[in-house]
ChimeraX commands (.cxc) that place a marker at each C-alpha (Angstrom):
marker #1 position -44.25,76.79,-127.22 radius 0.5
marker #1 position -44.64,76.45,-131.49 radius 0.5
marker #1 position -42.08,73.17,-130.31 radius 0.5
marker #1 position -44.51,72.05,-128.15 radius 0.5
marker #1 position -47.48,72.20,-130.82 radius 0.5
marker #1 position -45.36,70.33,-132.66 radius 0.5
marker #1 position -44.85,67.12,-130.56 radius 0.5
marker #1 position -48.90,67.14,-129.82 radius 0.5
marker #1 position -49.36,66.66,-133.75 radius 0.5
marker #1 position -47.23,65.06,-133.94 radius 0.5
marker #1 position -48.16,62.00,-131.12 radius 0.5
marker #1 position -51.59,62.65,-132.29 radius 0.5
marker #1 position -51.02,60.96,-135.55 radius 0.5
marker #1 position -48.50,58.71,-135.01 radius 0.5
marker #1 position -51.71,57.71,-132.05 radius 0.5
marker #1 position -53.78,57.09,-135.20 radius 0.5
marker #1 position -51.18,54.82,-138.03 radius 0.5
marker #1 position -51.10,52.81,-134.88 radius 0.5
marker #1 position -55.20,53.01,-134.65 radius 0.5
marker #1 position -55.34,52.57,-138.07 radius 0.5
marker #1 position -52.64,49.72,-138.52 radius 0.5
marker #1 position -54.26,48.09,-136.10 radius 0.5
marker #1 position -57.59,48.04,-136.88 radius 0.5
marker #1 position -56.24,46.75,-140.29 radius 0.5
marker #1 position -55.00,43.53,-137.82 radius 0.5
marker #1 position -58.22,42.91,-135.76 radius 0.5
marker #1 position -60.10,42.35,-139.45 radius 0.5
marker #1 position -57.27,39.87,-141.11 radius 0.5
marker #1 position -57.11,38.34,-137.95 radius 0.5
marker #1 position -61.17,37.60,-138.15 radius 0.5
marker #1 position -61.28,35.63,-141.29 radius 0.5
marker #1 position -58.59,33.78,-140.63 radius 0.5
marker #1 position -60.78,32.92,-136.98 radius 0.5
marker #1 position -63.99,32.14,-139.52 radius 0.5
marker #1 position -62.04,29.84,-141.56 radius 0.5
marker #1 position -60.61,27.73,-138.61 radius 0.5
marker #1 position -64.08,27.74,-137.29 radius 0.5
marker #1 position -64.83,25.65,-140.48 radius 0.5
marker #1 position -62.21,22.69,-138.14 radius 0.5
marker #1 position -64.66,20.68,-136.78 radius 0.5
marker #1 position -68.36,21.55,-137.58 radius 0.5
marker #1 position -70.69,18.93,-139.11 radius 0.5
marker #1 position -72.01,20.27,-142.54 radius 0.5
marker #1 position -74.40,19.22,-145.80 radius 0.5
marker #1 position -74.01,19.29,-148.64 radius 0.5
marker #1 position -75.62,18.55,-152.16 radius 0.5
marker #1 position -74.68,17.93,-155.02 radius 0.5
marker #1 position -72.24,15.53,-157.91 radius 0.5
marker #1 position -70.17,13.21,-156.57 radius 0.5
marker #1 position -66.39,13.51,-158.76 radius 0.5
marker #1 position -63.26,10.74,-158.35 radius 0.5
marker #1 position -60.87,13.13,-156.91 radius 0.5
marker #1 position -58.73,12.59,-159.85 radius 0.5
marker #1 position -54.59,13.02,-158.24 radius 0.5
marker #1 position -55.62,11.53,-154.64 radius 0.5
marker #1 position -56.87,8.29,-154.21 radius 0.5
marker #1 position -59.65,7.70,-151.96 radius 0.5
marker #1 position -60.05,10.89,-152.37 radius 0.5
marker #1 position -64.12,12.45,-154.19 radius 0.5
marker #1 position -65.43,15.77,-154.68 radius 0.5
marker #1 position -68.71,17.52,-153.99 radius 0.5
marker #1 position -70.14,20.80,-155.89 radius 0.5
marker #1 position -72.05,21.42,-153.76 radius 0.5
marker #1 position -75.90,23.84,-155.40 radius 0.5
marker #1 position -73.42,27.25,-154.35 radius 0.5
marker #1 position -70.14,26.24,-156.24 radius 0.5
marker #1 position -67.81,25.72,-153.76 radius 0.5
marker #1 position -66.10,21.85,-153.81 radius 0.5
marker #1 position -65.63,20.30,-151.36 radius 0.5
marker #1 position -62.41,17.19,-150.75 radius 0.5
marker #1 position -65.15,14.27,-149.64 radius 0.5
marker #1 position -62.64,11.72,-147.58 radius 0.5
marker #1 position -64.71,8.03,-145.62 radius 0.5
marker #1 position -64.00,5.48,-143.86 radius 0.5
marker #1 position -67.75,4.56,-143.11 radius 0.5
marker #1 position -69.74,5.46,-146.40 radius 0.5
marker #1 position -68.67,4.42,-149.96 radius 0.5
marker #1 position -68.27,6.60,-152.11 radius 0.5
marker #1 position -66.89,4.94,-154.70 radius 0.5
marker #1 position -70.75,3.24,-155.31 radius 0.5
marker #1 position -72.08,6.92,-155.79 radius 0.5
marker #1 position -69.72,8.01,-158.43 radius 0.5
marker #1 position -71.86,10.97,-161.22 radius 0.5
marker #1 position -74.30,11.02,-158.81 radius 0.5
marker #1 position -76.60,13.63,-157.37 radius 0.5
marker #1 position -76.89,13.13,-153.68 radius 0.5
marker #1 position -76.11,14.66,-150.40 radius 0.5
marker #1 position -73.40,14.14,-147.81 radius 0.5
marker #1 position -72.88,15.29,-144.18 radius 0.5
marker #1 position -69.43,15.18,-142.31 radius 0.5
marker #1 position -66.93,17.11,-140.66 radius 0.5
marker #1 position -64.75,20.07,-141.83 radius 0.5
marker #1 position -61.65,18.69,-141.59 radius 0.5
marker #1 position -59.43,21.26,-143.05 radius 0.5
marker #1 position -60.00,24.67,-144.61 radius 0.5
marker #1 position -59.82,26.27,-147.23 radius 0.5
marker #1 position -57.01,25.04,-150.25 radius 0.5
marker #1 position -56.07,24.91,-153.49 radius 0.5
marker #1 position -59.20,24.99,-155.46 radius 0.5
marker #1 position -61.66,23.44,-153.30 radius 0.5
marker #1 position -63.30,24.87,-150.83 radius 0.5
marker #1 position -61.98,22.94,-147.60 radius 0.5
marker #1 position -62.21,19.38,-146.81 radius 0.5
marker #1 position -64.79,16.85,-146.00 radius 0.5
marker #1 position -64.94,13.69,-143.55 radius 0.5
marker #1 position -68.20,12.04,-144.39 radius 0.5
marker #1 position -70.49,10.39,-142.55 radius 0.5
marker #1 position -73.72,9.93,-144.23 radius 0.5
marker #1 position -74.75,10.27,-147.49 radius 0.5
marker #1 position -78.62,9.98,-149.41 radius 0.5
marker #1 position -79.24,9.13,-152.41 radius 0.5
marker #1 position -80.68,12.62,-154.22 radius 0.5
marker #1 position -80.88,10.92,-157.84 radius 0.5
marker #1 position -79.50,8.47,-160.18 radius 0.5
marker #1 position -77.69,11.15,-162.28 radius 0.5
marker #1 position -76.03,14.53,-162.04 radius 0.5
marker #1 position -79.05,16.53,-164.31 radius 0.5
marker link #1:1,2 radius 0.2
marker link #1:2,3 radius 0.2
marker link #1:3,4 radius 0.2
marker link #1:4,5 radius 0.2
marker link #1:5,6 radius 0.2
marker link #1:6,7 radius 0.2
marker link #1:7,8 radius 0.2
marker link #1:8,9 radius 0.2
marker link #1:9,10 radius 0.2
marker link #1:10,11 radius 0.2
marker link #1:11,12 radius 0.2
marker link #1:12,13 radius 0.2
marker link #1:13,14 radius 0.2
marker link #1:14,15 radius 0.2
marker link #1:15,16 radius 0.2
marker link #1:16,17 radius 0.2
marker link #1:17,18 radius 0.2
marker link #1:18,19 radius 0.2
marker link #1:19,20 radius 0.2
marker link #1:20,21 radius 0.2
marker link #1:21,22 radius 0.2
marker link #1:22,23 radius 0.2
marker link #1:23,24 radius 0.2
marker link #1:24,25 radius 0.2
marker link #1:25,26 radius 0.2
marker link #1:26,27 radius 0.2
marker link #1:27,28 radius 0.2
marker link #1:28,29 radius 0.2
marker link #1:29,30 radius 0.2
marker link #1:30,31 radius 0.2
marker link #1:31,32 radius 0.2
marker link #1:32,33 radius 0.2
marker link #1:33,34 radius 0.2
marker link #1:34,35 radius 0.2
marker link #1:35,36 radius 0.2
marker link #1:36,37 radius 0.2
marker link #1:37,38 radius 0.2
marker link #1:38,39 radius 0.2
marker link #1:39,40 radius 0.2
marker link #1:40,41 radius 0.2
marker link #1:41,42 radius 0.2
marker link #1:42,43 radius 0.2
marker link #1:43,44 radius 0.2
marker link #1:44,45 radius 0.2
marker link #1:45,46 radius 0.2
marker link #1:46,47 radius 0.2
marker link #1:47,48 radius 0.2
marker link #1:48,49 radius 0.2
marker link #1:49,50 radius 0.2
marker link #1:50,51 radius 0.2
marker link #1:51,52 radius 0.2
marker link #1:52,53 radius 0.2
marker link #1:53,54 radius 0.2
marker link #1:54,55 radius 0.2
marker link #1:55,56 radius 0.2
marker link #1:56,57 radius 0.2
marker link #1:57,58 radius 0.2
marker link #1:58,59 radius 0.2
marker link #1:59,60 radius 0.2
marker link #1:60,61 radius 0.2
marker link #1:61,62 radius 0.2
marker link #1:62,63 radius 0.2
marker link #1:63,64 radius 0.2
marker link #1:64,65 radius 0.2
marker link #1:65,66 radius 0.2
marker link #1:66,67 radius 0.2
marker link #1:67,68 radius 0.2
marker link #1:68,69 radius 0.2
marker link #1:69,70 radius 0.2
marker link #1:70,71 radius 0.2
marker link #1:71,72 radius 0.2
marker link #1:72,73 radius 0.2
marker link #1:73,74 radius 0.2
marker link #1:74,75 radius 0.2
marker link #1:75,76 radius 0.2
marker link #1:76,77 radius 0.2
marker link #1:77,78 radius 0.2
marker link #1:78,79 radius 0.2
marker link #1:79,80 radius 0.2
marker link #1:80,81 radius 0.2
marker link #1:81,82 radius 0.2
marker link #1:82,83 radius 0.2
marker link #1:83,84 radius 0.2
marker link #1:84,85 radius 0.2
marker link #1:85,86 radius 0.2
marker link #1:86,87 radius 0.2
marker link #1:87,88 radius 0.2
marker link #1:88,89 radius 0.2
marker link #1:89,90 radius 0.2
marker link #1:90,91 radius 0.2
marker link #1:91,92 radius 0.2
marker link #1:92,93 radius 0.2
marker link #1:93,94 radius 0.2
marker link #1:94,95 radius 0.2
marker link #1:95,96 radius 0.2
marker link #1:96,97 radius 0.2
marker link #1:97,98 radius 0.2
marker link #1:98,99 radius 0.2
marker link #1:99,100 radius 0.2
marker link #1:100,101 radius 0.2
marker link #1:101,102 radius 0.2
marker link #1:102,103 radius 0.2
marker link #1:103,104 radius 0.2
marker link #1:104,105 radius 0.2
marker link #1:105,106 radius 0.2
marker link #1:106,107 radius 0.2
marker link #1:107,108 radius 0.2
marker link #1:108,109 radius 0.2
marker link #1:109,110 radius 0.2
marker link #1:110,111 radius 0.2
marker link #1:111,112 radius 0.2
marker link #1:112,113 radius 0.2
marker link #1:113,114 radius 0.2
marker link #1:114,115 radius 0.2
marker link #1:115,116 radius 0.2
marker link #1:116,117 radius 0.2
view
């Protein structure tokens, strides 16, 4: 009888351990899916337009939420708005990397102010 109880307790312990491990995996997967869902979505960000010093033809904008995004565009002349406060709209092309929240391919830009203040 003791042997059966011991096997039963061990079996229950194993099931609980697997359940916890599965729950942790599902939690982490949710974060990955959330960032993947941003790719392809349209976003609008208002902030100061800066030149990315490390990459040619890439710009940076830090939004009002403090997140910095890498910007590129083949249709909007971003260089004409350096050090201006602007609102950009575009599709997310890359999820979070390095210090950036992600990258945007800008398809629209609206001038907010000629200065970043």
